[in-house]
LUMSE-119884 format. One record per residue (C-alpha): residue in three letters; x, y, z. Coordinates in steps of 0.1 Angstrom, whole numbers, plus 5000, padded with zeros to 4 digits. Layout:
AlaXYZ
...
//
This chain:
Met546566670615
Pro546966690578
Lys544966490554
Met545866150544
Lys547366080510
Ser546265810488
Asn548665570473
Arg549165720437
Ala550465420421
Ala547465210434
Lys545265480424
Lys546465420389
Arg546465040391
Phe543164970407
Arg539465100402
Leu536365010422
Thr533364840408
Gly529964960417
Thr529464680442
Gly532864780456
Lys535064510445
Val538464610430
Lys539264550396
Arg542564510382
Asn544364480347
Lys546464150343
Ala550264150341
Tyr552764030313
Lys551064220283
Ser553764510280
His556564350261
Met558164030246
Leu554663970229
Ser555963800199
Cys556963450218
Lys553363450232
Thr550363290219
Thr547763500205
Lys545163310228
Arg547363390256
Lys547663770248
Arg543463750241
Gly543163640280
Leu545563910291
Arg543264180278
Lys540564110301
Ser540564260335
Ser539964080368
Leu538864110405
Leu541264120433
Thr541263830460
Lys539363930494
Gly542564000512
Asp544264190486
Ala541464390478
Ala541364520515
Lys544864640513
Ala544364820480
Lys541164970492
Lys542865140520
Ala545765250496
Ile543065390473
Ala540765570499
Ala542465880513
//
């Protein structure tokens, strides 16, 4: 049986923390930035963690 392949798109979007949680970057930070407030853009810079259910799916996609 051949090796399982990881989902390359997921691999680029998510990272695992030291404790095994899944880290992600926030959306809506790529274009049309002139109409967004500075405060909103500053908040979008920070990364956040995936929720429990989504994290399980992402871990499966990353690991292979």
